C-alpha positions in Angstrom: -63.0 -58.3 -30.6 -63.4 -61.8 -29.3 -63.3 -64.8 -31.6 -65.4 -67.9 -31.8 -62.3 -70.0 -30.9 -60.3 -70.0 -27.8 -58.5 -66.8 -28.4 -60.4 -63.6 -27.7 -59.4 -61.1 -30.3 -61.5 -58.4 -31.9 -59.7 -56.5 -34.5 -57.1 -58.6 -36.3 -59.6 -59.4 -39.1 -60.4 -55.7 -39.0 -56.8 -54.8 -39.5 -57.7 -52.5 -42.4 -60.1 -50.5 -40.1 -57.4 -50.0 -37.5 -54.5 -49.5 -39.9 -52.6 -46.2 -39.6 -53.1 -44.0 -42.8 -50.1 -43.5 -45.0 -48.7 -40.0 -45.1 -49.4 -38.1 -48.3 -46.7 -36.1 -50.0 -47.4 -32.9 -51.8 -45.0 -31.6 -54.5 -43.9 -28.0 -54.3 -45.5 -27.2 -57.6 -48.9 -28.3 -56.4 -48.6 -27.0 -52.8 -51.3 -24.6 -51.7 -50.5 -20.9 -51.0 -49.3 -20.2 -47.5 -52.0 -19.5 -45.0 -53.3 -20.6 -41.6 -52.0 -24.1 -40.7 -54.4 -26.9 -41.4 -55.3 -28.9 -38.3 -55.7 -32.5 -39.2 -58.3 -34.7 -37.7 -57.1 -36.1 -34.4 -58.6 -39.4 -35.3 -56.3 -39.6 -38.3 -53.1 -38.4 -36.6 -53.3 -39.9 -33.1 -50.2 -41.4 -31.7 -49.3 -43.0 -28.4 -49.0 -39.6 -26.7 -51.2 -37.3 -28.8 -53.0 -34.8 -26.4 -56.7 -34.7 -27.0 -57.9 -32.4 -24.2 -58.5 -29.7 -26.8 -59.6 -30.0 -30.4 -62.7 -31.1 -32.2 -62.9 -34.4 -30.3 -62.4 -33.0 -26.8 -66.1 -33.3 -26.0 -65.8 -37.1 -26.2 -63.7 -37.1 -23.1 -65.6 -34.5 -21.0 -69.0 -35.1 -19.5 -71.2 -33.9 -16.6 -71.8 -36.1 -13.6 -74.1 -39.0 -14.3 -74.1 -38.3 -18.1 -74.3 -41.4 -20.3 -72.5 -41.4 -23.7 -72.9 -43.6 -26.8 -70.5 -45.4 -29.1 -70.1 -47.8 -32.0 -67.8 -50.8 -32.0 -67.1 -52.9 -35.1 -66.7 -56.6 -35.5 -66.6 -58.9 -38.4 -69.5 -61.4 -38.0 -67.4 -64.2 -39.3 -64.9 -63.6 -36.4 -67.2 -62.5 -33.6 -70.9 -61.7 -34.2 -73.6 -60.4 -31.9 -75.0 -63.9 -31.7 -71.5 -65.0 -30.4 -71.7 -62.3 -27.7 -75.2 -63.5 -26.7 -73.7 -67.0 -26.1 -70.9 -65.7 -23.9 -71.3 -66.1 -20.1 -73.3 -63.2 -18.9 -73.6 -62.1 -22.5 -70.3 -60.2 -21.7 -66.9 -60.1 -23.4 -63.7 -58.1 -23.2 -63.2 -55.9 -26.3 -59.5 -56.6 -26.9 -57.2 -56.3 -30.0 -57.7 -52.7 -30.8 -54.4 -51.4 -32.2 -55.2 -47.8 -33.3 -54.3 -45.0 -30.8 -57.5 -42.9 -31.5 -59.7 -46.0 -31.0 -57.6 -46.9 -27.9 -58.2 -43.4 -26.4 -61.9 -43.8 -26.8 -61.8 -47.2 -25.1 -59.4 -46.2 -22.3 -60.4 -42.6 -21.5 -63.8 -42.1 -23.3 -66.0 -45.0 -22.4 -67.5 -45.1 -18.9 -69.7 -47.6 -17.0 -73.2 -48.0 -18.4 -72.4 -46.1 -21.6 -74.4 -47.3 -24.6 -72.6 -49.1 -27.4 -74.0 -50.0 -30.8 -72.7 -53.4 -32.1 -71.8 -53.0 -35.8 -71.2 -55.9 -38.2 -68.4 -54.8 -40.5 -66.5 -56.1 -43.6 -69.7 -57.9 -44.7 -71.9 -57.7 -47.8 -74.2 -55.3 -46.0 -72.5 -53.6 -43.0 -75.0 -52.8 -40.3 -75.8 -52.1 -36.6 -77.3 -55.3 -35.3 -77.6 -54.7 -31.6 -76.8 -52.7 -28.5 -74.5 -53.2 -25.6 -73.5 -51.5 -22.4 -70.1 -50.9 -20.9 -69.7 -53.4 -18.1 -66.1 -52.6 -17.2 -64.1 -49.4 -17.9 -60.8 -49.4 -19.7 -58.1 -51.8 -18.5 -54.8 -53.1 -19.9 -55.2 -55.4 -23.0 -53.1 -58.4 -21.9 -53.0 -59.9 -25.5 -50.4 -57.3 -26.4 -47.9 -59.1 -24.1 -48.5 -62.6 -25.4 -45.8 -63.7 -27.8 -48.1 -66.3 -29.3 -51.1 -64.0 -29.8 -51.7 -62.5 -33.2 -52.2 -59.1 -31.4 -48.8 -59.2 -29.7 -47.1 -55.8 -29.7 -43.4 -55.7 -28.6 -43.8 -51.9 -28.0 -46.4 -52.5 -25.3 -44.7 -53.3 -22.0 -46.1 -54.6 -18.7 -44.8 -51.5 -16.9 -45.8 -49.2 -19.8 -48.8 -50.7 -21.6 -50.0 -49.0 -24.8 -53.2 -50.9 -25.4 -56.5 -51.1 -23.5 -59.9 -52.7 -23.6 -63.3 -52.6 -22.0 -65.9 -55.2 -21.2 -69.2 -55.1 -23.1 -72.5 -56.7 -22.2 -75.2 -57.3 -24.7 -78.5 -55.5 -24.0 -80.7 -55.9 -27.1 -80.5 -57.6 -30.5 -82.3 -55.5 -33.1 -85.1 -57.1 -35.1 -84.6 -54.3 -37.7 -80.8 -53.9 -38.1 -79.7 -50.5 -39.4 -77.6 -50.7 -42.5 -74.7 -48.4 -43.4 -76.5 -47.6 -46.6 -79.6 -46.5 -44.7 -77.5 -44.4 -42.4 -75.8 -42.7 -45.3 -79.2 -41.7 -46.7 -80.2 -40.1 -43.4 -79.5 -36.3 -43.3 -79.4 -36.3 -39.5 -76.5 -38.7 -39.6 -74.3 -37.0 -42.2 -71.7 -35.9 -39.7 -71.6 -39.3 -37.8 -68.1 -40.4 -37.2 -68.9 -44.0 -38.3 -69.8 -42.7 -41.7 -67.1 -40.0 -42.1 -64.2 -42.0 -40.6 -65.1 -45.6 -41.5 -61.6 -47.1 -40.9 -61.8 -46.8 -37.1 -63.2 -49.7 -35.1 -64.4 -47.6 -32.2 -66.1 -44.2 -32.7 -68.3 -41.8 -30.6 -72.0 -41.3 -31.2 -73.8 -38.1 -30.3 -77.1 -38.1 -28.4 -79.0 -37.0 -31.5 -77.4 -39.8 -33.6 -78.2 -42.3 -30.9 -81.9 -41.4 -30.9 -82.1 -41.4 -34.7 -80.6 -44.9 -35.0 -82.8 -46.3 -32.3 -85.9 -45.0 -34.2 -84.5 -46.5 -37.4 -84.1 -49.9 -35.6 -87.7 -49.7 -34.4 -86.6 -49.3 -30.8 -87.9 -46.7 -28.3 -85.9 -43.5 -28.7 
């Protein structure tokens, strides 16, 4: 996410949301009986080269011609708020600094021009969706990974083999009735929403049904 200062970064303060989960060890004594292999959630196990063409999240990367998809991106309001986005030239910013491979895949390969994006204030007393954006530029290389002085520098990302990508987002509407995480958790229609189930990721997909429900909760036209 961008910052209010000169550096444009989006996820350093959200490091915890982009952190890779620690592997859990299971003792032999407590191991479950042998059976069909358990397929872990791709969002939890994604690496730089994890294939995602098949599996539970494959639908995110497949769409019909002209289809518009929806997403959620997170930003700490103290680092970069929706108001900050509104003050940017053209109300547009690059969404750099994402350092989780699952979230990167969504940015690089999932998001397309004119997709709808909820802007979510995270790591605050009352996390909530405060506005809506649209994708103004599809995935391109996140140059902050090459900058030795930048807090999002990554020595594993090379100019000839970049690992991290970003998109440009343009603000569309600021909600007069923000939708809190607490309210979303109480909505049965949103019980399977990725934002709720996998809260650590800073970029997650939104189904068409979920998009319409949240728009209604925000007092917007569905």
